[in-house]
C-alpha positions in Angstrom: 16.0 -10.5 -17.3 12.3 -11.4 -17.2 9.6 -10.4 -14.7 6.0 -11.5 -14.0 3.9 -8.8 -12.3 0.5 -9.7 -10.7 -1.9 -6.8 -11.0 -2.4 -4.7 -14.1 -4.4 -2.0 -12.3 -3.4 1.6 -12.0 -0.7 1.0 -9.4 0.7 -2.1 -11.3 0.9 -0.1 -14.5 1.8 3.3 -13.1 4.3 2.3 -10.5 6.0 -1.1 -10.2 5.3 -2.3 -13.8 6.6 1.0 -15.1 9.9 0.8 -13.1 10.5 -2.8 -14.3 9.8 -2.0 -17.9 11.8 1.2 -17.8 14.8 -0.8 -16.5 14.7 -2.9 -19.7 13.2 -6.0 -18.1 10.9 -8.1 -20.2 7.6 -7.7 -18.4 4.5 -9.8 -18.4 1.4 -8.5 -16.5 -1.0 -11.0 -14.9 -4.6 -9.9 -14.2 -8.2 -11.0 -14.6 -9.5 -7.9 -16.3 -9.8 -9.2 -19.9 -10.2 -5.7 -21.5 -6.9 -4.6 -20.0 -5.2 -7.9 -20.9 -6.4 -7.6 -24.5 -5.3 -4.0 -24.8 -1.8 -4.8 -23.4 -1.3 -7.7 -25.8 -2.6 -5.8 -28.8 -0.4 -2.7 -28.2 2.5 -3.8 -25.9 2.6 -0.3 -24.6 0.6 2.2 -22.6 0.7 5.9 -21.6 1.5 7.2 -18.1 0.7 10.8 -17.1 3.3 11.9 -14.5 1.8 15.0 -12.9 3.3 17.6 -10.6 5.8 20.3 -11.0 7.5 18.5 -13.9 4.4 17.0 -15.6 5.1 14.8 -18.6 3.6 12.0 -20.7 5.7 8.8 -20.7 5.1 5.6 -22.7 5.8 2.2 -21.1 6.9 -0.2 -23.9 7.6 -3.9 -24.5 5.0 -5.4 -22.2 2.5 -8.3 -22.6 -0.1 -9.9 -20.4 -1.7 -13.2 -19.3 -4.8 -14.1 -17.4 -3.8 -14.8 -13.7 -6.1 -17.8 -13.6 -4.5 -19.5 -16.6 -1.9 -22.3 -16.7 0.5 -19.9 -18.4 1.2 -18.4 -14.9 2.7 -21.7 -13.7 5.0 -21.9 -16.7 6.1 -18.3 -16.3 6.9 -18.7 -12.6 9.1 -21.7 -13.6 11.0 -19.4 -16.0 11.2 -15.8 -14.8 13.8 -14.1 -12.7 11.5 -11.8 -10.6 7.9 -11.9 -9.5 6.2 -8.8 -8.2 2.6 -8.0 -7.0 0.3 -5.0 -6.7 -3.0 -6.7 -6.1 -4.1 -5.6 -2.7 -3.4 -7.3 0.7 -6.6 -9.4 0.5 -5.6 -11.0 -2.9 -2.2 -12.3 -1.9 -3.6 -15.5 -0.5 -5.6 -16.1 -3.8 -2.5 -16.0 -6.0 -0.4 -18.2 -3.6 -1.7 -21.4 -5.1 -0.5 -20.5 -8.6 2.9 -19.3 -7.2 3.3 -22.7 -5.4 2.5 -24.6 -8.5 5.0 -22.6 -10.5 7.7 -23.2 -7.9 7.1 -26.9 -8.0 7.4 -26.9 -11.8 10.5 -24.7 -11.6 12.1 -27.3 -9.2 10.9 -30.3 -11.3 12.4 -28.7 -14.5 15.8 -28.3 -12.8 15.8 -24.5 -13.0 18.2 -23.4 -10.2 18.5 -19.8 -11.2 17.6 -17.5 -8.3 14.0 -16.3 -8.2 13.0 -13.3 -6.2 9.4 -12.5 -5.2 8.4 -9.0 -4.0 4.9 -8.1 -2.9 4.5 -4.4 -3.4 1.5 -3.9 -1.2 0.3 -1.2 1.2 1.0 -3.4 4.2 3.8 -4.3 6.6 6.0 -7.2 5.4 3.5 -8.3 2.8 6.0 -10.6 1.1 6.6 -12.5 4.3 2.8 -13.1 4.5 2.7 -14.2 0.9 5.5 -16.6 1.6 3.4 -18.3 4.4 0.5 -18.7 2.0 2.8 -20.1 -0.7 4.4 -22.6 1.7 1.0 -23.7 2.9 0.0 -24.5 -0.7 3.4 -26.0 -1.6 4.0 -29.8 -1.0 6.6 -30.2 1.7 9.0 -32.0 -0.6 9.6 -28.6 -2.3 10.2 -26.5 0.8 13.9 -27.0 1.2 14.5 -26.3 -2.5 12.4 -23.1 -2.2 14.4 -21.9 0.8 17.6 -22.4 -1.2 16.6 -20.8 -4.5 13.7 -18.4 -3.9 14.0 -15.1 -2.2 10.9 -13.6 -0.6 11.8 -10.0 -0.4 9.8 -7.5 1.7 9.3 -4.0 0.5 7.8 -0.6 1.2 6.1 1.2 -1.6 4.9 4.8 -1.9 3.3 6.5 -4.8 -0.1 8.1 -5.1 -2.0 6.7 -8.0 -5.6 8.0 -8.2 -8.4 6.4 -10.2 -8.4 7.1 -13.9 -10.3 10.1 -15.2 -13.9 9.2 -15.9 -13.7 10.8 -19.3 -10.7 8.7 -20.5 -11.5 6.2 -23.3 -8.2 4.5 -23.0 -8.4 1.5 -20.7 -4.6 1.5 -20.2 -4.1 5.2 -19.5 -2.9 5.9 -16.0 -2.0 9.0 -14.0 0.7 9.1 -11.2 2.4 11.7 -9.1 6.1 12.5 -9.7 7.2 11.2 -6.3 7.8 7.4 -5.9 9.6 5.3 -3.4 10.2 1.5 -3.6 12.4 0.3 -0.8 13.3 -3.4 -0.6 15.1 -5.5 2.1 18.4 -6.4 0.4 19.1 -9.1 3.1 16.3 -11.3 1.7 17.4 -11.6 -2.0 18.8 -14.8 -3.5 21.7 -14.4 -6.0 23.0 -11.0 -7.2 21.2 -7.9 -6.1 19.2 -6.4 -9.0 20.1 -3.0 -10.4 16.7 -1.4 -11.1 16.5 2.4 -11.1 13.8 3.5 -8.7 14.4 0.5 -6.4 16.2 1.4 -3.2 18.0 -1.4 -1.3 18.2 -1.3 2.5 19.2 -3.5 5.4 16.8 -1.7 7.8 13.4 -2.0 6.0 11.2 -1.7 9.1 12.4 1.9 9.7 11.2 2.9 6.2 8.0 0.8 6.4 7.0 2.5 9.6 8.1 5.9 8.3 5.7 5.6 5.4 2.9 4.0 7.4 3.1 6.6 10.2 3.5 9.6 7.9 1.9 9.2 4.4 -0.7 6.5 5.4 -1.6 8.1 8.7 -1.8 11.6 7.2 -3.7 10.4 4.1 -6.3 8.5 6.1 -6.9 11.3 8.6 -7.2 13.9 5.8 -9.8 11.7 4.2 -11.8 11.1 7.4 -11.8 14.7 8.6 -12.3 15.9 5.0 -15.5 13.8 4.7 -16.8 15.1 8.0 -16.1 18.7 6.8 -17.9 18.1 3.5 -14.9 18.1 1.2 -14.8 15.8 -1.9 -11.1 15.6 -2.5 -7.9 15.1 -0.5 -6.6 18.4 -1.9 -9.7 20.3 -0.8 -9.5 18.7 2.6 -5.8 19.4 3.3 -6.3 23.1 2.2 -8.9 23.4 5.0 -6.7 24.9 7.8 -8.6 23.0 10.6 -8.1 19.7 8.9 -4.5 20.5 8.0 -3.7 21.4 11.6 -4.9 18.0 12.9 -3.2 16.0 10.1 0.1 17.8 10.5 -0.1 17.4 14.3 -0.8 13.7 14.0 2.1 13.2 11.7 4.4 15.1 14.1 3.1 12.9 17.0 3.8 9.7 15.0 7.1 11.2 13.9 8.2 11.5 17.5 7.7 7.7 17.8 9.9 7.1 14.7 12.6 9.4 16.1 12.7 7.6 19.4 12.5 4.1 17.8 14.9 4.4 14.8 16.9 7.5 15.5 15.6 9.5 12.5 17.0 13.0 12.3 14.3 15.4 13.6 14.9 18.2 11.0 14.9 15.7 8.1 11.7 14.1 9.3 10.1 17.5 9.7 11.0 18.1 6.0 9.6 14.7 5.1 6.3 15.7 6.7 6.2 18.9 4.7 6.9 17.0 1.5 3.9 14.7 2.3 1.6 17.6 2.9 2.7 19.1 -0.4 1.9 15.8 -2.2 -1.7 15.9 -0.7 -2.0 19.4 -2.2 -1.1 18.3 -5.8 -3.8 19.9 -7.9 -3.4 17.2 -10.6 -4.3 14.4 -8.3 -8.1 14.4 -8.0 -8.2 11.8 -5.2 -11.6 11.4 -3.6 -11.8 11.3 0.2 -14.3 8.5 0.1 -11.9 6.3 -1.9 -8.9 7.0 0.4 -11.0 6.3 3.5 -12.3 3.0 2.5 -11.8 -0.2 4.6 -11.9 1.6 7.9 -11.9 -1.6 9.9 -8.5 -2.5 8.5 -7.2 1.0 9.0 -8.4 0.9 12.6 -6.7 -2.5 13.3 -3.7 -2.8 15.7 -1.0 -3.0 13.1 -2.2 -0.3 10.8 -1.9 3.5 10.2 -3.9 4.9 13.1 -3.6 2.5 16.1 0.0 1.4 15.6 1.5 5.0 15.8 -0.8 5.6 18.8 0.5 2.5 20.5 4.0 3.9 19.9 3.1 7.2 21.7 1.9 5.1 24.6 5.1 3.1 24.6 7.3 6.2 24.7 4.9 8.3 26.8 4.4 10.9 24.0 1.4 13.1 23.2 -1.3 11.7 20.9 -4.1 14.3 20.9 -4.2 14.6 17.1 -4.0 10.9 16.5 -6.9 10.5 18.8 -9.0 12.9 16.7 -8.0 11.0 13.6 -9.1 7.7 15.1 -12.4 9.3 16.1 -12.9 10.7 12.6 -12.3 7.2 11.1 -15.2 5.9 13.2 -17.4 8.5 11.6 -16.5 7.3 8.0 -19.5 6.5 5.9 -19.7 5.0 2.4 -22.5 3.2 0.6 -19.9 1.5 -1.7 -17.7 0.1 1.1 -18.7 -3.1 3.0 -16.3 -2.3 5.9 -18.0 1.1 6.3 -21.4 -0.7 6.5 -19.9 -3.2 9.1 -18.5 -0.3 11.1 -21.9 1.4 11.3 -23.5 -1.9 12.4 -20.9 -2.4 15.1 -21.4 1.1 16.4 -25.2 0.7 16.5 -24.9 -2.6 18.3 -22.0 -2.0 20.7 -21.5 1.8 20.9 -18.2 3.5 20.2 -16.2 2.3 23.3 -16.7 -1.4 22.7 -16.5 -1.1 18.9 -13.1 0.6 19.1 -11.8 -2.0 21.6 -13.0 -4.9 19.3 -11.6 -3.5 16.1 -8.3 -2.1 17.4 -7.4 -4.4 20.2 -7.1 -1.5 22.6 -8.2 -1.9 26.2 -11.9 -0.7 26.4 -11.2 0.8 29.8 -7.9 2.6 28.8 -7.4 6.3 28.9 -6.8 6.5 25.2 -10.1 4.8 24.3 -11.9 7.2 26.6 -10.2 10.1 24.8 -11.2 8.7 21.4 -14.8 8.3 22.6 -14.9 11.9 23.8 -13.5 13.1 20.5 -16.0 10.9 18.6 -18.9 12.4 20.5 -17.6 15.9 19.7 -17.2 15.3 15.9 -20.2 15.8 13.7 -20.6 15.9 9.9 -21.6 19.0 8.2 
């Protein structure tokens, strides 16, 4: 079995790429970072520090790399059995053209072996979105062939992969937490279901997508935003602040009540899942900066993302949302000189004020009670 993985960054190498290579699959990374590509092709292996209670150094072997803008990509897509991505939601549209060209070549060459494509991104049904970009770039004569032979498989991914240590001289070295979760929609595969250790198959993906979005992503973001306001540098420092922790845990419990109503999750098991997430935030080996975790606040305040979507769920089921409201307000206070979205948020707040800004970014009714509650919380929050 052979795989092509778009994205040789920390998540690509430390999570999805590692699982594929560990399963004995011949793996080719695609990226634009020439230093990383050269190192992968020179060494064909790289070190992964797995940190936590059972810390260990593992070596991923038997890998190679190509430039994702090269013609080699098209040939590979015509040949491989699986394509995965870890490039970031904004980049999916950029790689769709190459995927489309590869599918056309695959069809023209008569290759009818099933191909499955899995976008492993921090977004809801990212592969379905990639499919739309691919079909848009793919001549219509290939659409029926693609529907028959290519599976676009949605997934939910969860593993904290912080930036590399500044002192590391190895461009390939990556650090990951022990915990990882890769859940895929088994109903969307073409051909036989793959047997890849670490890949979990489900026929109810949205339950797991929202469990992760409403718990890990919601909690992580609120920890970052409240942590920055409280003057903390790292997620660990922030979650060890009892005032921050109380709101973060409360928000995850509020979003959890939505999940229990919507999907029938067991309340005791979900409470244990929340405690596991809080424990992951405390991991002393993951030096994750609150500014990094909080970046792209406009996306995180959009209707389908980690702050507004669970809040909409509380409105749907008439559940409490006091802590989620504080989290949304804290997100509106996020500041970063390095993040264009943070700059845009500040400009919107200066121009429109908090009420109209939140309504524009989130899609919430400007005159609703929940927006009024967020504005009140926003006015009450101040940075140290």
